[in-house]
Structure formats: C-alpha cells, structure tokens
N, C-alpha and C positions, 0 to 999 in steps of 0.2 A: 479136167485137162491141165496137165503142167505150166507154168509160167513160162518155162523154156520155149514149149511146143507155142505156145499163145503167142510169145514173142517172134520165134520164126516166122509164124504165119503174116504178123501184122508190121513187121519190121520192111519188108519189101514195098508194101503199099507205101509207109510213110515217106520213105527213101524216095520213090518216084514221085511223089507228090512233091517232094524239098526241089528234085533235079527239075521237074516240069516248071515249077514256080523260078527256080533261078535261070532257067532259059528266056524264059518270058523279059518282055521289055517292060521297065519300070517296076515299082514297087509296087503296082497295083495287080500285076500279075502274080506277084507271090503270093499276094493275099488271095487271091481269086484261087488259085490252085491249091491253097491251104483249105479254103472252104469247101470246095470241092471233096478234097481228101475226108475233111472233118463230116461232112454230109454222107459220105458213101459208108464209112465207120459206125455213124451213128444209125444207120439203119440197119446195116450189117451185124452189129454187135445188140440192137434191140430186137431184131428178129430170132437173133441165138437164145439171148434172154427169154423171150415170150413161148419159142418152142419148149426150153427147158422146165419152163412152169406151168405151160399147159399140160405137157407131158406128165408131170408129177401129178397136178390137180387132177385130170382125167384118171391116173391110174389109181388114185385115192378115192375118187368118185364112184369109179365102178365097183369098188368093195364095198362103200357105203349102200350103193343103190342096191346089190345084192342081199342085203340084211334088211333094208328099209325104204322102199318105194317112194313114200312120202317126203324122202329128202332131195328128189331130184330138182326143185327149184334151186335150193340153196347149193348143190354141187353146179349147176349151169352157172350160178353168179360167179363162183370161185372160179370156173373156169375160163369167162369171160374177162374177170379181172386180170389173170395172167396174161390175155391176148391184149389188154390195155398199154401193154409196154411196148409192142412193133407200134401202135398210133402214136405214142409221143415220140419214138423214133423217127415217124414218118414225119410228125410235126416239126421236129428241132431240125429235120434237114431243110424241109422247106425255109422254116425261116432262116436257116443258115444262108442258103442260097439266094434268097430274093431279098432278104432285108441285109444281109452283110455286104452287099456291092457298093 
C-alpha cells in the first residue's frame, strides 16, 4: 500500500480524535480522546499486520506441506507467531485505555 493511501486513510481518524478532544472540557478530555484514537489504531494496525503475516506464512506453509508432510508442526508454529501480532495490539490497547487514565 502506498504511503499516500495510508495517510489518506489515517488522517481523518487522527483529525477527528483531535477535534473531539479539543471540544472536551479540560485537559483530561484531550488526553482521553487521544488514548481512544491510539487504542483504536493499535488494534487496527496490528490486525492488518497479523493478516498479512498469517497470509504469507500460510501460503508458504501450504507449499512446504505439499512436499513434506512431517513439517506440519513447524508450519503451524510460524503461522501462530504471525497471529501473535494481533494479541500484542489488543494488549497495548487495553493498557492505554485502563492505565492511561
């Protein structure tokens, strides 16, 4: 994906978070709105990254399994490592929301 397309997708989210935070009363509202945007971005971008990683690992794993069936456990581990990226995104989002207040 090109950088300009990525920027065009992320810019409205960031601007809406800043506007919502500016309309809130006090400085705690600005920080809270920023935490919500950050938590959403951490989950969304981690899910996209996990999808790309799992897709590439699974495609390569299927190619390996057609020739060597005994490599199933190794292929499964590589696919699971890619899925761990999404778990890290959820973990960071939970930390931002509950610890950042």
